[in-house]
PyMOL Python script that loads the backbone (N, CA, C, O; Angstrom):
from pymol import cmd

cmd.read_pdbstr("""\
ATOM      1  N   MET A   1      53.729 154.100  82.503  1.00  0.00           N
ATOM      2  CA  MET A   1      53.026 152.959  81.820  1.00  0.00           C
ATOM      3  C   MET A   1      54.402 152.096  81.666  1.00  0.00           C
ATOM      4  O   MET A   1      55.587 152.428  81.629  1.00  0.00           O
ATOM      5  N   LEU A   2      53.779 150.941  81.598  1.00  0.00           N
ATOM      6  CA  LEU A   2      54.850 149.840  81.176  1.00  0.00           C
ATOM      7  C   LEU A   2      54.819 149.445  79.844  1.00  0.00           C
ATOM      8  O   LEU A   2      53.656 149.378  79.447  1.00  0.00           O
ATOM      9  N   GLN A   3      55.514 149.203  79.133  1.00  0.00           N
ATOM     10  CA  GLN A   3      55.436 148.318  77.890  1.00  0.00           C
ATOM     11  C   GLN A   3      56.367 147.500  77.628  1.00  0.00           C
ATOM     12  O   GLN A   3      57.541 147.792  77.856  1.00  0.00           O
ATOM     13  N   VAL A   4      55.972 146.245  77.063  1.00  0.00           N
ATOM     14  CA  VAL A   4      57.278 144.665  76.858  1.00  0.00           C
ATOM     15  C   VAL A   4      57.023 144.838  75.147  1.00  0.00           C
ATOM     16  O   VAL A   4      55.889 144.925  74.675  1.00  0.00           O
ATOM     17  N   ARG A   5      58.239 144.871  74.338  1.00  0.00           N
ATOM     18  CA  ARG A   5      57.907 144.386  72.907  1.00  0.00           C
ATOM     19  C   ARG A   5      58.871 143.504  72.802  1.00  0.00           C
ATOM     20  O   ARG A   5      60.042 143.717  73.116  1.00  0.00           O
ATOM     21  N   GLN A   6      58.318 142.220  72.245  1.00  0.00           N
ATOM     22  CA  GLN A   6      59.295 141.265  71.857  1.00  0.00           C
ATOM     23  C   GLN A   6      60.517 140.640  72.770  1.00  0.00           C
ATOM     24  O   GLN A   6      61.720 140.513  72.540  1.00  0.00           O
ATOM     25  N   LEU A   7      59.396 140.183  74.314  1.00  0.00           N
ATOM     26  CA  LEU A   7      60.875 140.244  75.300  1.00  0.00           C
ATOM     27  C   LEU A   7      61.291 138.677  75.027  1.00  0.00           C
ATOM     28  O   LEU A   7      60.370 137.875  75.188  1.00  0.00           O
ATOM     29  N   GLU A   8      62.206 138.293  74.745  1.00  0.00           N
ATOM     30  CA  GLU A   8      62.409 136.519  75.094  1.00  0.00           C
ATOM     31  C   GLU A   8      63.816 136.675  76.371  1.00  0.00           C
ATOM     32  O   GLU A   8      64.611 137.555  76.703  1.00  0.00           O
ATOM     33  N   LYS A   9      63.526 135.334  76.752  1.00  0.00           N
ATOM     34  CA  LYS A   9      64.644 135.082  77.468  1.00  0.00           C
ATOM     35  C   LYS A   9      64.917 133.663  77.590  1.00  0.00           C
ATOM     36  O   LYS A   9      64.251 132.909  78.300  1.00  0.00           O
ATOM     37  N   ILE A  10      66.094 133.249  76.754  1.00  0.00           N
ATOM     38  CA  ILE A  10      66.409 131.424  76.512  1.00  0.00           C
ATOM     39  C   ILE A  10      67.632 131.238  77.747  1.00  0.00           C
ATOM     40  O   ILE A  10      68.567 132.004  77.980  1.00  0.00           O
ATOM     41  N   ILE A  11      67.376 130.303  78.250  1.00  0.00           N
ATOM     42  CA  ILE A  11      68.153 129.698  79.440  1.00  0.00           C
ATOM     43  C   ILE A  11      68.195 128.304  78.865  1.00  0.00           C
ATOM     44  O   ILE A  11      67.235 127.658  78.445  1.00  0.00           O
ATOM     45  N   ASP A  12      69.703 127.878  78.922  1.00  0.00           N
ATOM     46  CA  ASP A  12      70.160 126.685  78.420  1.00  0.00           C
ATOM     47  C   ASP A  12      69.568 126.095  76.982  1.00  0.00           C
ATOM     48  O   ASP A  12      69.044 125.011  76.728  1.00  0.00           O
ATOM     49  N   ASN A  13      69.870 127.270  76.126  1.00  0.00           N
ATOM     50  CA  ASN A  13      69.324 126.526  74.750  1.00  0.00           C
ATOM     51  C   ASN A  13      67.584 126.584  74.327  1.00  0.00           C
ATOM     52  O   ASN A  13      67.180 126.374  73.183  1.00  0.00           O
ATOM     53  N   ARG A  14      66.646 126.926  75.557  1.00  0.00           N
ATOM     54  CA  ARG A  14      65.980 126.501  75.324  1.00  0.00           C
ATOM     55  C   ARG A  14      64.674 128.023  75.701  1.00  0.00           C
ATOM     56  O   ARG A  14      65.031 128.639  76.706  1.00  0.00           O
ATOM     57  N   SER A  15      63.825 128.393  75.280  1.00  0.00           N
ATOM     58  CA  SER A  15      63.182 129.203  75.498  1.00  0.00           C
ATOM     59  C   SER A  15      62.207 129.288  76.952  1.00  0.00           C
ATOM     60  O   SER A  15      61.029 128.928  76.968  1.00  0.00           O
ATOM     61  N   ALA A  16      62.857 129.771  78.014  1.00  0.00           N
ATOM     62  CA  ALA A  16      62.377 130.248  79.169  1.00  0.00           C
ATOM     63  C   ALA A  16      61.028 131.261  78.851  1.00  0.00           C
ATOM     64  O   ALA A  16      59.924 130.796  79.138  1.00  0.00           O
ATOM     65  N   LEU A  17      61.090 132.404  78.364  1.00  0.00           N
ATOM     66  CA  LEU A  17      59.816 133.452  78.526  1.00  0.00           C
ATOM     67  C   LEU A  17      59.886 134.101  76.937  1.00  0.00           C
ATOM     68  O   LEU A  17      60.929 134.433  76.374  1.00  0.00           O
ATOM     69  N   SER A  18      58.405 134.199  76.323  1.00  0.00           N
ATOM     70  CA  SER A  18      58.373 134.754  74.997  1.00  0.00           C
ATOM     71  C   SER A  18      57.103 135.595  75.434  1.00  0.00           C
ATOM     72  O   SER A  18      56.028 135.131  75.817  1.00  0.00           O
ATOM     73  N   ILE A  19      57.392 136.705  75.319  1.00  0.00           N
ATOM     74  CA  ILE A  19      56.290 137.865  75.151  1.00  0.00           C
ATOM     75  C   ILE A  19      55.884 139.037  74.506  1.00  0.00           C
ATOM     76  O   ILE A  19      55.839 140.135  75.062  1.00  0.00           O
ATOM     77  N   GLU A  20      55.542 138.788  73.162  1.00  0.00           N
ATOM     78  CA  GLU A  20      55.452 139.841  71.982  1.00  0.00           C
ATOM     79  C   GLU A  20      55.021 141.034  72.438  1.00  0.00           C
ATOM     80  O   GLU A  20      55.818 141.955  72.256  1.00  0.00           O
ATOM     81  N   ARG A  21      53.841 141.349  73.063  1.00  0.00           N
ATOM     82  CA  ARG A  21      53.595 142.720  73.714  1.00  0.00           C
ATOM     83  C   ARG A  21      52.590 142.656  74.775  1.00  0.00           C
ATOM     84  O   ARG A  21      51.582 141.959  74.893  1.00  0.00           O
ATOM     85  N   LEU A  22      53.097 143.529  75.495  1.00  0.00           N
ATOM     86  CA  LEU A  22      52.123 143.827  76.711  1.00  0.00           C
ATOM     87  C   LEU A  22      52.293 145.427  77.165  1.00  0.00           C
ATOM     88  O   LEU A  22      53.292 146.146  77.178  1.00  0.00           O
ATOM     89  N   ASP A  23      50.941 145.679  77.523  1.00  0.00           N
ATOM     90  CA  ASP A  23      50.983 147.063  78.005  1.00  0.00           C
ATOM     91  C   ASP A  23      50.337 147.248  79.344  1.00  0.00           C
ATOM     92  O   ASP A  23      49.464 146.450  79.683  1.00  0.00           O
ATOM     93  N   LEU A  24      50.605 147.993  79.944  1.00  0.00           N
ATOM     94  CA  LEU A  24      50.227 148.279  81.297  1.00  0.00           C
ATOM     95  C   LEU A  24      50.108 149.410  81.703  1.00  0.00           C
ATOM     96  O   LEU A  24      51.209 149.724  82.156  1.00  0.00           O
ATOM     97  N   ASN A  25      49.180 150.498  81.848  1.00  0.00           N
ATOM     98  CA  ASN A  25      49.154 151.592  82.466  1.00  0.00           C
ATOM     99  C   ASN A  25      48.723 151.809  83.817  1.00  0.00           C
ATOM    100  O   ASN A  25      48.236 150.961  84.565  1.00  0.00           O
ATOM    101  N   PRO A  26      48.973 153.186  84.101  1.00  0.00           N
ATOM    102  CA  PRO A  26      48.614 153.867  85.261  1.00  0.00           C
ATOM    103  C   PRO A  26      47.304 153.072  85.804  1.00  0.00           C
ATOM    104  O   PRO A  26      46.238 153.283  85.226  1.00  0.00           O
ATOM    105  N   GLY A  27      47.351 152.114  86.960  1.00  0.00           N
ATOM    106  CA  GLY A  27      46.342 152.317  87.814  1.00  0.00           C
ATOM    107  C   GLY A  27      46.015 150.302  87.204  1.00  0.00           C
ATOM    108  O   GLY A  27      45.276 149.693  87.978  1.00  0.00           O
ATOM    109  N   ASP A  28      46.453 149.608  86.172  1.00  0.00           N
ATOM    110  CA  ASP A  28      46.051 148.415  85.700  1.00  0.00           C
ATOM    111  C   ASP A  28      46.704 147.778  87.125  1.00  0.00           C
ATOM    112  O   ASP A  28      47.587 148.151  87.898  1.00  0.00           O
ATOM    113  N   ILE A  29      45.756 146.569  87.054  1.00  0.00           N
ATOM    114  CA  ILE A  29      46.022 145.330  87.817  1.00  0.00           C
ATOM    115  C   ILE A  29      46.318 144.006  87.071  1.00  0.00           C
ATOM    116  O   ILE A  29      45.482 143.420  86.382  1.00  0.00           O
ATOM    117  N   MET A  30      48.091 143.428  87.356  1.00  0.00           N
ATOM    118  CA  MET A  30      47.991 142.427  86.217  1.00  0.00           C
ATOM    119  C   MET A  30      48.389 141.355  87.447  1.00  0.00           C
ATOM    120  O   MET A  30      49.218 141.527  88.340  1.00  0.00           O
ATOM    121  N   THR A  31      47.392 140.007  87.162  1.00  0.00           N
ATOM    122  CA  THR A  31      47.772 139.187  87.902  1.00  0.00           C
ATOM    123  C   THR A  31      48.635 137.730  87.103  1.00  0.00           C
ATOM    124  O   THR A  31      48.282 137.157  86.072  1.00  0.00           O
ATOM    125  N   VAL A  32      49.756 137.436  87.925  1.00  0.00           N
ATOM    126  CA  VAL A  32      50.626 136.742  86.704  1.00  0.00           C
ATOM    127  C   VAL A  32      50.511 134.983  87.741  1.00  0.00           C
ATOM    128  O   VAL A  32      50.684 134.763  88.940  1.00  0.00           O
ATOM    129  N   ILE A  33      50.236 134.272  86.857  1.00  0.00           N
ATOM    130  CA  ILE A  33      49.921 132.545  88.041  1.00  0.00           C
ATOM    131  C   ILE A  33      50.354 131.755  86.489  1.00  0.00           C
ATOM    132  O   ILE A  33      50.498 132.043  85.301  1.00  0.00           O
ATOM    133  N   GLY A  34      50.423 130.831  87.220  1.00  0.00           N
ATOM    134  CA  GLY A  34      50.720 129.508  86.300  1.00  0.00           C
ATOM    135  C   GLY A  34      51.889 128.654  87.217  1.00  0.00           C
ATOM    136  O   GLY A  34      52.328 128.744  88.364  1.00  0.00           O
ATOM    137  N   LEU A  35      52.092 127.918  86.225  1.00  0.00           N
ATOM    138  CA  LEU A  35      52.377 126.346  87.374  1.00  0.00           C
ATOM    139  C   LEU A  35      54.082 126.950  87.574  1.00  0.00           C
ATOM    140  O   LEU A  35      54.789 127.854  87.129  1.00  0.00           O
ATOM    141  N   VAL A  36      54.171 125.863  88.489  1.00  0.00           N
ATOM    142  CA  VAL A  36      55.830 125.814  89.324  1.00  0.00           C
ATOM    143  C   VAL A  36      56.927 125.674  87.910  1.00  0.00           C
ATOM    144  O   VAL A  36      56.634 124.789  87.107  1.00  0.00           O
ATOM    145  N   GLY A  37      58.092 126.483  87.634  1.00  0.00           N
ATOM    146  CA  GLY A  37      58.476 126.551  86.774  1.00  0.00           C
ATOM    147  C   GLY A  37      58.360 127.401  85.134  1.00  0.00           C
ATOM    148  O   GLY A  37      59.221 127.752  84.326  1.00  0.00           O
ATOM    149  N   SER A  38      56.903 127.495  85.155  1.00  0.00           N
ATOM    150  CA  SER A  38      56.294 128.292  84.087  1.00  0.00           C
ATOM    151  C   SER A  38      57.002 129.933  83.387  1.00  0.00           C
ATOM    152  O   SER A  38      57.073 130.414  82.256  1.00  0.00           O
ATOM    153  N   GLY A  39      57.428 130.381  84.782  1.00  0.00           N
ATOM    154  CA  GLY A  39      58.212 131.458  83.975  1.00  0.00           C
ATOM    155  C   GLY A  39      57.515 133.035  84.920  1.00  0.00           C
ATOM    156  O   GLY A  39      57.613 134.154  84.414  1.00  0.00           O
ATOM    157  N   LYS A  40      56.982 132.845  86.030  1.00  0.00           N
ATOM    158  CA  LYS A  40      56.487 133.787  86.671  1.00  0.00           C
ATOM    159  C   LYS A  40      57.364 134.881  87.338  1.00  0.00           C
ATOM    160  O   LYS A  40      57.296 136.085  87.091  1.00  0.00           O
ATOM    161  N   THR A  41      58.462 134.087  88.501  1.00  0.00           N
ATOM    162  CA  THR A  41      59.373 134.556  88.981  1.00  0.00           C
ATOM    163  C   THR A  41      60.471 135.080  87.631  1.00  0.00           C
ATOM    164  O   THR A  41      60.647 136.293  87.745  1.00  0.00           O
ATOM    165  N   LEU A  42      60.986 134.691  86.812  1.00  0.00           N
ATOM    166  CA  LEU A  42      61.531 135.017  85.288  1.00  0.00           C
ATOM    167  C   LEU A  42      61.031 136.662  84.812  1.00  0.00           C
ATOM    168  O   LEU A  42      61.592 137.745  84.647  1.00  0.00           O
ATOM    169  N   LEU A  43      59.743 136.156  84.718  1.00  0.00           N
ATOM    170  CA  LEU A  43      58.633 137.856  84.016  1.00  0.00           C
ATOM    171  C   LEU A  43      59.625 138.590  85.296  1.00  0.00           C
ATOM    172  O   LEU A  43      60.720 139.090  85.040  1.00  0.00           O
ATOM    173  N   ILE A  44      59.073 138.555  86.595  1.00  0.00           N
ATOM    174  CA  ILE A  44      58.864 139.760  87.704  1.00  0.00           C
ATOM    175  C   ILE A  44      60.566 140.253  87.707  1.00  0.00           C
ATOM    176  O   ILE A  44      60.836 141.370  88.149  1.00  0.00           O
ATOM    177  N   ARG A  45      61.797 139.242  87.128  1.00  0.00           N
ATOM    178  CA  ARG A  45      63.176 139.677  87.400  1.00  0.00           C
ATOM    179  C   ARG A  45      63.497 140.394  86.045  1.00  0.00           C
ATOM    180  O   ARG A  45      64.271 141.340  86.187  1.00  0.00           O
ATOM    181  N   LEU A  46      63.214 140.235  85.179  1.00  0.00           N
ATOM    182  CA  LEU A  46      63.374 140.853  83.342  1.00  0.00           C
ATOM    183  C   LEU A  46      62.624 142.013  83.818  1.00  0.00           C
ATOM    184  O   LEU A  46      63.210 143.093  83.899  1.00  0.00           O
ATOM    185  N   LEU A  47      61.381 141.909  84.146  1.00  0.00           N
ATOM    186  CA  LEU A  47      60.698 143.322  84.341  1.00  0.00           C
ATOM    187  C   LEU A  47      61.233 144.720  85.071  1.00  0.00           C
ATOM    188  O   LEU A  47      61.030 145.895  84.766  1.00  0.00           O
ATOM    189  N   SER A  48      62.216 143.955  86.469  1.00  0.00           N
ATOM    190  CA  SER A  48      62.272 144.938  87.369  1.00  0.00           C
ATOM    191  C   SER A  48      63.635 145.177  86.953  1.00  0.00           C
ATOM    192  O   SER A  48      64.015 146.057  87.726  1.00  0.00           O
ATOM    193  N   GLY A  49      64.808 144.828  85.989  1.00  0.00           N
ATOM    194  CA  GLY A  49      65.383 144.937  85.761  1.00  0.00           C
ATOM    195  C   GLY A  49      66.720 143.766  86.310  1.00  0.00           C
ATOM    196  O   GLY A  49      67.830 143.907  85.798  1.00  0.00           O
ATOM    197  N   ILE A  50      66.518 142.763  87.252  1.00  0.00           N
ATOM    198  CA  ILE A  50      67.120 142.447  87.784  1.00  0.00           C
ATOM    199  C   ILE A  50      68.138 141.357  86.735  1.00  0.00           C
ATOM    200  O   ILE A  50      69.233 141.002  87.172  1.00  0.00           O
ATOM    201  N   LEU A  51      67.634 140.856  85.265  1.00  0.00           N
ATOM    202  CA  LEU A  51      67.998 140.289  84.506  1.00  0.00           C
ATOM    203  C   LEU A  51      68.016 140.606  83.182  1.00  0.00           C
ATOM    204  O   LEU A  51      66.971 141.149  82.824  1.00  0.00           O
ATOM    205  N   SER A  52      68.877 140.453  82.283  1.00  0.00           N
ATOM    206  CA  SER A  52      68.476 141.277  80.998  1.00  0.00           C
ATOM    207  C   SER A  52      68.138 140.404  79.838  1.00  0.00           C
ATOM    208  O   SER A  52      68.899 139.697  79.179  1.00  0.00           O
ATOM    209  N   PRO A  53      66.964 140.569  79.722  1.00  0.00           N
ATOM    210  CA  PRO A  53      66.638 140.062  78.208  1.00  0.00           C
ATOM    211  C   PRO A  53      67.267 139.828  77.232  1.00  0.00           C
ATOM    212  O   PRO A  53      67.926 140.685  76.644  1.00  0.00           O
ATOM    213  N   GLY A  54      67.168 138.499  76.846  1.00  0.00           N
ATOM    214  CA  GLY A  54      67.686 137.751  75.572  1.00  0.00           C
ATOM    215  C   GLY A  54      67.468 138.519  74.731  1.00  0.00           C
ATOM    216  O   GLY A  54      68.452 138.413  73.997  1.00  0.00           O
ATOM    217  N   GLY A  55      66.838 139.236  74.325  1.00  0.00           N
ATOM    218  CA  GLY A  55      65.746 140.247  72.879  1.00  0.00           C
ATOM    219  C   GLY A  55      64.551 141.112  73.525  1.00  0.00           C
ATOM    220  O   GLY A  55      64.066 141.026  74.653  1.00  0.00           O
ATOM    221  N   GLY A  56      64.308 141.762  72.721  1.00  0.00           N
ATOM    222  CA  GLY A  56      63.016 142.568  73.036  1.00  0.00           C
ATOM    223  C   GLY A  56      63.573 143.295  74.277  1.00  0.00           C
ATOM    224  O   GLY A  56      64.578 143.054  74.944  1.00  0.00           O
ATOM    225  N   LYS A  57      62.199 144.696  74.450  1.00  0.00           N
ATOM    226  CA  LYS A  57      62.789 145.798  74.779  1.00  0.00           C
ATOM    227  C   LYS A  57      61.380 145.562  76.012  1.00  0.00           C
ATOM    228  O   LYS A  57      60.346 144.899  76.096  1.00  0.00           O
ATOM    229  N   VAL A  58      62.071 146.471  76.739  1.00  0.00           N
ATOM    230  CA  VAL A  58      61.123 146.712  78.278  1.00  0.00           C
ATOM    231  C   VAL A  58      61.169 148.273  78.418  1.00  0.00           C
ATOM    232  O   VAL A  58      62.170 148.923  78.720  1.00  0.00           O
ATOM    233  N   PHE A  59      59.508 148.930  78.059  1.00  0.00           N
ATOM    234  CA  PHE A  59      59.840 150.476  78.338  1.00  0.00           C
ATOM    235  C   PHE A  59      59.360 150.809  79.700  1.00  0.00           C
ATOM    236  O   PHE A  59      58.136 150.684  79.739  1.00  0.00           O
ATOM    237  N   LEU A  60      59.834 151.163  80.762  1.00  0.00           N
ATOM    238  CA  LEU A  60      59.162 151.868  81.922  1.00  0.00           C
ATOM    239  C   LEU A  60      58.783 153.395  81.735  1.00  0.00           C
ATOM    240  O   LEU A  60      59.733 154.167  81.602  1.00  0.00           O
ATOM    241  N   GLU A  61      57.300 154.000  81.705  1.00  0.00           N
ATOM    242  CA  GLU A  61      57.715 155.301  81.443  1.00  0.00           C
ATOM    243  C   GLU A  61      58.077 156.098  80.292  1.00  0.00           C
ATOM    244  O   GLU A  61      57.995 157.320  80.168  1.00  0.00           O
ATOM    245  N   GLY A  62      58.487 155.234  79.469  1.00  0.00           N
ATOM    246  CA  GLY A  62      58.887 155.619  78.303  1.00  0.00           C
ATOM    247  C   GLY A  62      60.331 155.440  78.053  1.00  0.00           C
ATOM    248  O   GLY A  62      60.852 155.606  76.950  1.00  0.00           O
ATOM    249  N   TYR A  63      61.093 155.015  79.370  1.00  0.00           N
ATOM    250  CA  TYR A  63      62.466 154.940  79.372  1.00  0.00           C
ATOM    251  C   TYR A  63      62.925 153.444  79.166  1.00  0.00           C
ATOM    252  O   TYR A  63      62.146 152.690  79.750  1.00  0.00           O
ATOM    253  N   ASN A  64      63.842 152.844  78.584  1.00  0.00           N
ATOM    254  CA  ASN A  64      64.597 151.670  77.885  1.00  0.00           C
ATOM    255  C   ASN A  64      64.876 150.866  78.953  1.00  0.00           C
ATOM    256  O   ASN A  64      66.036 151.056  79.321  1.00  0.00           O
ATOM    257  N   THR A  65      64.309 150.056  79.598  1.00  0.00           N
ATOM    258  CA  THR A  65      64.775 149.558  80.621  1.00  0.00           C
ATOM    259  C   THR A  65      66.501 148.660  80.372  1.00  0.00           C
ATOM    260  O   THR A  65      67.478 148.580  81.118  1.00  0.00           O
ATOM    261  N   GLY A  66      66.199 148.052  78.833  1.00  0.00           N
ATOM    262  CA  GLY A  66      67.479 147.859  78.559  1.00  0.00           C
ATOM    263  C   GLY A  66      68.695 147.979  78.410  1.00  0.00           C
ATOM    264  O   GLY A  66      69.656 147.217  78.303  1.00  0.00           O
ATOM    265  N   THR A  67      68.467 149.368  78.419  1.00  0.00           N
ATOM    266  CA  THR A  67      69.845 150.511  78.194  1.00  0.00           C
ATOM    267  C   THR A  67      71.535 149.871  79.095  1.00  0.00           C
ATOM    268  O   THR A  67      72.755 149.784  78.957  1.00  0.00           O
ATOM    269  N   GLN A  68      70.272 149.546  80.107  1.00  0.00           N
ATOM    270  CA  GLN A  68      71.592 149.444  81.754  1.00  0.00           C
ATOM    271  C   GLN A  68      71.774 147.656  81.870  1.00  0.00           C
ATOM    272  O   GLN A  68      70.715 147.038  81.974  1.00  0.00           O
ATOM    273  N   ILE A  69      72.940 146.925  81.856  1.00  0.00           N
ATOM    274  CA  ILE A  69      73.056 146.041  81.808  1.00  0.00           C
ATOM    275  C   ILE A  69      72.613 145.465  83.523  1.00  0.00           C
ATOM    276  O   ILE A  69      73.024 146.186  84.431  1.00  0.00           O
ATOM    277  N   ALA A  70      72.013 144.531  83.813  1.00  0.00           N
ATOM    278  CA  ALA A  70      71.043 143.852  85.168  1.00  0.00           C
ATOM    279  C   ALA A  70      71.976 144.146  86.130  1.00  0.00           C
ATOM    280  O   ALA A  70      72.695 143.175  86.362  1.00  0.00           O
ATOM    281  N   ARG A  71      72.331 145.495  87.022  1.00  0.00           N
ATOM    282  CA  ARG A  71      73.580 145.104  87.826  1.00  0.00           C
ATOM    283  C   ARG A  71      73.302 143.862  88.691  1.00  0.00           C
ATOM    284  O   ARG A  71      74.387 143.344  88.951  1.00  0.00           O
ATOM    285  N   HIS A  72      72.283 143.177  89.241  1.00  0.00           N
ATOM    286  CA  HIS A  72      71.691 141.886  90.149  1.00  0.00           C
ATOM    287  C   HIS A  72      71.751 140.690  89.471  1.00  0.00           C
ATOM    288  O   HIS A  72      71.241 139.774  90.118  1.00  0.00           O
ATOM    289  N   GLU A  73      72.249 140.331  88.257  1.00  0.00           N
ATOM    290  CA  GLU A  73      72.075 139.302  87.266  1.00  0.00           C
ATOM    291  C   GLU A  73      72.408 137.975  88.255  1.00  0.00           C
ATOM    292  O   GLU A  73      71.797 136.983  87.858  1.00  0.00           O
ATOM    293  N   ASN A  74      72.954 137.810  89.043  1.00  0.00           N
ATOM    294  CA  ASN A  74      73.219 136.648  90.071  1.00  0.00           C
ATOM    295  C   ASN A  74      72.225 137.246  91.607  1.00  0.00           C
ATOM    296  O   ASN A  74      72.584 136.872  92.723  1.00  0.00           O
ATOM    297  N   SER A  75      71.378 137.891  91.485  1.00  0.00           N
ATOM    298  CA  SER A  75      70.804 137.866  92.654  1.00  0.00           C
ATOM    299  C   SER A  75      69.517 137.282  92.995  1.00  0.00           C
ATOM    300  O   SER A  75      68.716 137.153  92.070  1.00  0.00           O
ATOM    301  N   SER A  76      69.175 136.904  94.170  1.00  0.00           N
ATOM    302  CA  SER A  76      67.771 135.777  94.283  1.00  0.00           C
ATOM    303  C   SER A  76      66.850 136.549  94.330  1.00  0.00           C
ATOM    304  O   SER A  76      65.798 136.142  93.839  1.00  0.00           O
ATOM    305  N   SER A  77      66.872 138.099  94.993  1.00  0.00           N
ATOM    306  CA  SER A  77      65.695 138.678  95.465  1.00  0.00           C
ATOM    307  C   SER A  77      65.214 139.403  94.712  1.00  0.00           C
ATOM    308  O   SER A  77      65.646 139.328  93.561  1.00  0.00           O
ATOM    309  N   ILE A  78      64.169 140.374  94.992  1.00  0.00           N
ATOM    310  CA  ILE A  78      63.577 140.871  93.513  1.00  0.00           C
ATOM    311  C   ILE A  78      63.531 142.312  94.735  1.00  0.00           C
ATOM    312  O   ILE A  78      63.474 142.107  95.947  1.00  0.00           O
ATOM    313  N   PRO A  79      63.564 143.592  94.181  1.00  0.00           N
ATOM    314  CA  PRO A  79      63.561 144.884  95.161  1.00  0.00           C
ATOM    315  C   PRO A  79      61.592 144.535  94.948  1.00  0.00           C
ATOM    316  O   PRO A  79      60.797 143.885  94.270  1.00  0.00           O
ATOM    317  N   CYS A  80      61.679 145.618  96.202  1.00  0.00           N
ATOM    318  CA  CYS A  80      59.994 145.950  96.191  1.00  0.00           C
ATOM    319  C   CYS A  80      59.949 146.939  95.721  1.00  0.00           C
ATOM    320  O   CYS A  80      61.007 147.551  95.575  1.00  0.00           O
ATOM    321  N   GLY A  81      58.421 147.656  95.181  1.00  0.00           N
ATOM    322  CA  GLY A  81      58.335 148.739  94.571  1.00  0.00           C
ATOM    323  C   GLY A  81      58.401 149.022  93.170  1.00  0.00           C
ATOM    324  O   GLY A  81      58.686 150.121  92.693  1.00  0.00           O
ATOM    325  N   LEU A  82      58.163 148.123  92.618  1.00  0.00           N
ATOM    326  CA  LEU A  82      57.458 148.201  91.190  1.00  0.00           C
ATOM    327  C   LEU A  82      57.064 148.954  90.619  1.00  0.00           C
ATOM    328  O   LEU A  82      57.387 148.655  89.469  1.00  0.00           O
ATOM    329  N   THR A  83      56.236 150.308  90.583  1.00  0.00           N
ATOM    330  CA  THR A  83      55.471 150.829  90.822  1.00  0.00           C
ATOM    331  C   THR A  83      54.920 151.429  89.550  1.00  0.00           C
ATOM    332  O   THR A  83      55.720 152.183  88.997  1.00  0.00           O
ATOM    333  N   ILE A  84      53.598 151.265  88.864  1.00  0.00           N
ATOM    334  CA  ILE A  84      53.270 152.443  87.869  1.00  0.00           C
ATOM    335  C   ILE A  84      52.549 153.523  88.118  1.00  0.00           C
ATOM    336  O   ILE A  84      51.468 152.988  88.365  1.00  0.00           O
ATOM    337  N   THR A  85      52.394 154.513  88.216  1.00  0.00           N
ATOM    338  CA  THR A  85      51.960 155.607  88.846  1.00  0.00           C
ATOM    339  C   THR A  85      51.174 156.382  87.453  1.00  0.00           C
ATOM    340  O   THR A  85      50.614 157.470  87.587  1.00  0.00           O
TER     341      THR A  85
END
""", "prot")
cmd.dss("prot")
cmd.show_as("cartoon", "prot")
cmd.util.cbc("prot")
cmd.orient("prot")
């Protein structure tokens, strides 16, 4: 299960992303659509742990992914295999 609580990311003193609550259960399918610059890639980077959120928490299978510092903060690639089983 993937759970997001009060996730936010501030870039250049502006709110780049803000999600109050998101729950995805095993087998759920989510589509992320939006205009260029709307935060789609930012969302995936936050959920995968590439970037650290400015606030809030992301839980994957009950594990708080925010307890580790993002190791790939400057990476332009997104790891494959973010799977909820």
